[in-house]
MIVEXVO-311560 format. One record per residue (C-alpha): residue in one letter; y, z, x. Coordinates in steps of 0.25 Angstrom, whole numbers, plus 5000, padded with zeros to 4 digits. Example, Ala and Ser with C-alpha at 12.3 -4.5 7.8 and 13.67 -1.06 7.14 Angstrom:
a498250315049 s499650295055 
# end
This chain:
m496050805042 p494550775043 f494050845030 k494350835016 t494850955008 c493750924998 i492650975008 p492451125007 p492551195021 l491051225022 l490751075019 k491751035030 v490951115040 l489651055035 v490250915036 v490650935050 l489450995055 g488350925048 f488950785044 g490150775053 g489750635058 i489550585044 f490850645039 c491650585051 v491050445049 i491450445034 e492850495037 k493050395048 s492550275040 r493450315029 n494750315038 q494450185046 w495450075044 e495949955052 f497349925048 l498549965039 v499049895027 y500549925025 t500849895011 q502249875004 i502449854990 w503549784981 p503849894971 e504349804960 t502949744959 q502249874961 c503149924949 l502649804940 l501249834944 i501349984941 n501949954927 e500849854924 t499749944928 h500250084924 g501150044913 s502550004911 g503650094917 k502650164926 c503450114939 i504650174944 m505550104955 p506350204963 k507750164966 v507550194980 v506550074981 k507249954987 g506149864991 w504649864996 t503949994996 i502750045004 h501350054997 g500650105008 l500050105022 w498550085021 p497450095032 s496549975029 v495349895034 a495049745034 s493849755026 g493249855016 r493949975009 d495250025015 p495250175018 s495850265008 y496050415005 c495550455019 n495850595019 d496050675006 s496250805013 w497550755019 p498550765007 f499850695005 r500950795009 p502350745003 n503150845012 e502750765024 l503550645019 k504850725017 d505650655028 m505250515022 w505250545007 t506550465004 r505950335012 l504650345005 e505350354991 a506050224994 h504950145002 w503650204996 p503950244982 n503050284970 l503350184959 i502450254948 v503150334937 d502750484937 e502150484951 a502750574961 t503650514972 d502650534983 s501450494975 l501250354981 w501450414995 k500350524992 h499350414987 e499650325000 w499450445009 l498150485003 k497550345001 h498050275014 g498850375023 t497650465025 c496850345030 g497850315041 v497950445048 s496950395059 l498150315064 a499150405072 a500350345066 l499850375052 q499250515055 s500050595045 e500650575031 h502050575037 l501650465047 y500950375037 f502150375028 e503150365039 k502450245045 s502350175032 l503850185030 d504050135044 l503250015041 q504049975029 s505249975038 k504549885048 y503949795038 s504949785027 l504449685017 g505849675010 r506449625023 m505349535026 l505349465013 e506949455012 s506949395026 s506249275020 g507049265008 i506049334999 l506749434990 p506449504977 s506749424965 k506549414950 d506349264950 k506049214964 i504649164967 y504049174981 q502749114987 l501749214994 e501849135007 e503349155009 i503149305006 r502049315016 k502749235027 a504049325025 i503149455028 q502349385039 s503649335046 t503949485049 t502649545051 g501949435058 h500649455050 q500049425036 a500349535025 q499549555012 l500349525000 k500049584986 c500549534973 m500549574958 e500349464948 a501549424939 d500949304932 k499949194935 n501049124943 t501749244950 q501449364958 l502349484962 l502449524977 a501949664977 q501449714990 v501349675005 e500349735015 i500649725029 c499449755038 l499549835051 n498649875062 k498550025067 e499749995076 f500549955064 e500649815068 v500649705058 i499349635056 d498849525046 c498349575033 k497049515028 t497349435015 s496249395005 s496349245002 i495049264994 a495749364985 n496849264983 m495949154980 r495149234970 h496449254962 r496949114963 g497249044950 r497049164941 r497649294937 r497349414946 r496649534940 r497349664942 r496549754952 p495949874946 f496550014949 s496050074962 p495850224959 n496250334969 p495550464971 k495850564960 w496650644970 d497550534973 w498250514959 y499250404962 p499150304951 t498550174957 y498850034952 p498149904955 l498349844968 f499149714970 e498349584973 n498549494985 c499649394982 l499149254978 e499549134986 h499749034975 i500649124966 s502149144967 v502649284971 k503849354965 y504549474972 p505149554961 p506449634963 l506549784962 p507249834950 q508349894958 l508549764966 h508749674954 
# end
């Protein structure tokens, strides 16, 4: 799908005939990426953040959610801005996901009250999925979501942590290094861990990013020791909202921060698992 629907038919011809070279360079640079970030989120921490940033009671936890859920599969670059919204003429078509709808509801749920069941899927396809179609394994909406579900089965964070004795708890405290080692003992590579600040002495485990090459083999994620040093010894400021294009209306919320090495970690239990 080389053109955007916002370009009138006549202009499309002019673009191809008169400025085709420039147009192709722009589109190519917009879609360039080097590796994938497969991101899973702990829904209890996400719920706490939604209620904090959108207002109390704005998060709903579906009963079918039993553990870690998918945030997204993101084409990324090592430096500079990651690609996003790479083809706004390729809309999200929910009917293409009928055969996996039940699995998506359990493993890739929307948690924001009053948003449609498929609202997060639509957002992730528009923002990230359209950028991954240069890879044969992600060349359609169905393939993108199917691969993401398959990756969660392969890299189950619940199993990784449980095998090292790390379980959700209202009271237990963990050290970041033991969580990192539990994941690395399975993947063989360094993941990126994100947290939400609970208080000046505690952070909540929120998100784990596993980096993959274009053959879907795990590689090391690049962590930012500078960012961790910048926050050492003081409270972190909440990141500002990152606005979406007007036509992607899914409500945004601040991103989680890199977990800090010197602060203890809590892994809060899901309501239905209390």
